[in-house]
C-alpha positions in Angstrom: 0.0 0.0 0.0 1.3 3.5 -0.9 1.8 5.8 2.0 1.0 9.4 2.1 4.6 10.6 2.3 6.2 13.5 0.5 6.9 11.6 -2.7 3.3 10.4 -2.9 2.0 13.9 -2.3 4.3 15.3 -5.0 3.2 12.6 -7.4 -0.4 13.3 -6.6 0.1 17.1 -7.1 1.8 16.6 -10.5 -1.0 14.2 -11.6 -3.6 16.8 -10.7 -1.8 19.5 -12.6 -1.4 17.3 -15.7 -5.1 16.3 -15.5 -6.2 19.9 -15.1 -4.1 21.0 -18.1 -5.6 18.3 -20.3 -9.1 19.5 -19.6 -8.5 23.3 -19.5 -6.5 25.1 -22.1 -4.3 27.6 -20.3 -5.1 30.2 -23.1 -8.9 30.0 -22.7 -11.2 31.3 -20.0 -14.8 31.0 -19.0 -17.5 33.6 -19.1 -21.1 33.6 -17.7 -23.8 33.1 -20.4 -27.3 34.4 -19.9 -29.0 31.7 -22.0 -27.5 29.1 -19.8 -28.6 30.6 -16.5 -25.2 32.5 -16.2 -23.4 29.1 -16.0 -19.8 29.5 -17.0 -18.9 28.4 -20.5 -15.4 28.3 -21.9 -14.6 30.6 -24.8 -14.4 28.6 -28.0 -16.2 25.8 -26.2 -17.1 22.6 -28.0 -20.6 22.5 -29.5 -20.9 26.2 -29.9 -22.8 27.5 -32.9 -20.4 29.2 -35.4 -22.0 31.7 -37.8 -19.8 32.6 -40.8 -20.8 35.6 -42.9 -19.1 36.4 -46.3 -19.8 39.9 -47.7 -19.3 41.3 -51.2 -19.7 45.0 -51.7 -20.9 46.5 -55.0 -18.1 47.4 -57.4 -17.1 51.0 -56.8 -18.1 51.0 -53.1 -15.6 53.3 -51.4 -13.5 51.8 -48.7 -14.4 54.7 -46.5 -18.0 53.6 -46.7 -17.1 49.9 -46.0 -14.9 50.4 -42.9 -17.7 51.9 -40.7 -19.9 49.0 -41.7 -17.2 46.5 -40.7 -16.7 48.3 -37.4 -20.4 48.2 -36.7 -20.4 44.5 -37.4 -17.7 43.9 -34.8 -19.6 46.1 -32.3 -22.6 43.9 -32.5 -21.0 41.8 -29.9 -21.8 44.6 -27.4 -24.9 46.0 -29.0 -26.9 42.7 -29.4 -28.6 42.3 -26.1 -30.3 39.1 -24.8 -34.1 39.8 -24.4 -34.3 38.3 -20.9 -31.0 39.2 -19.2 -30.5 42.5 -21.0 -26.8 41.5 -21.4 -24.7 40.9 -24.5 -24.9 37.2 -25.7 -22.6 36.9 -28.7 -19.5 35.0 -27.4 -17.2 36.3 -30.0 -17.0 38.1 -33.4 -13.9 38.2 -35.6 -13.7 39.6 -39.1 -11.6 41.3 -41.7 -10.7 41.9 -45.3 -10.0 38.8 -47.4 -6.3 38.0 -47.9 -6.5 34.5 -49.3 -4.0 33.5 -52.0 -6.2 30.7 -53.4 -8.3 32.9 -55.7 -11.5 31.1 -54.6 -13.3 34.1 -53.1 -15.9 34.4 -55.9 -16.1 38.1 -55.3 -16.4 38.1 -51.5 -14.1 40.7 -49.9 -14.9 40.5 -46.2 -15.5 37.6 -43.8 -16.9 37.5 -40.3 -17.1 34.7 -37.8 -19.5 34.9 -34.9 -19.8 32.3 -32.1 -23.0 31.6 -30.1 -23.5 29.4 -27.0 -26.8 27.9 -28.3 -28.9 27.6 -31.4 -31.5 29.7 -29.6 -29.0 32.6 -29.4 -28.1 32.3 -33.0 -31.8 32.1 -34.1 -32.7 35.1 -32.0 -29.7 37.0 -33.5 -30.8 36.1 -37.1 -34.5 36.6 -36.8 -35.3 39.1 -34.0 -32.4 41.0 -32.5 -33.2 44.7 -33.1 -29.5 45.8 -33.3 -28.8 43.1 -35.9 -31.9 44.1 -37.9 -30.8 47.7 -38.0 -27.3 46.6 -39.0 -28.7 44.5 -41.9 -30.5 47.5 -43.2 -27.3 49.6 -43.0 -25.4 46.9 -44.9 -28.0 46.9 -47.7 -28.0 50.7 -47.9 -24.2 50.8 -47.7 -23.5 49.0 -51.0 -23.8 45.3 -50.1 -24.0 43.3 -53.4 -24.0 39.8 -52.0 -23.9 37.8 -48.8 -23.4 34.2 -48.0 -24.0 32.7 -44.5 -23.0 29.3 -43.3 -23.6 28.0 -39.8 -22.4 24.9 -38.0 -22.3 23.4 -34.6 -18.7 22.8 -33.5 -17.9 19.1 -33.5 -21.1 18.0 -35.3 -20.3 16.4 -38.7 
């Protein structure tokens, strides 16, 4: 039988640290989420809903007209408010100008990736969120020529 001496305690502490590092990425952190009763969820958690938006602006649309729209898109993370908690519910938004070397953009110039904790959050964002509805109108008025949206649940194939 193993005793509880210093070597055993050291071994046990190392085992705990290794186990902890396997389950928790040191670069990630958890945030409370209103749709889940403010339970903590890790950022970039498995099974989140990823919403990808590709934008193509009309030919001749000035870059000084496009940049404020892109800035407004990123700000949706703070301006889209959950209807029950009255707090932001989009986990993350990233976006930018295309810089691919593959020449497969088919005219799309900007890409944005949003992450939601649940399909309910994504559905509310797409169908009802007032800030998003206003933003979609601004995009159309600002020279949007085409948009493609693809969503997936992380880890579901």
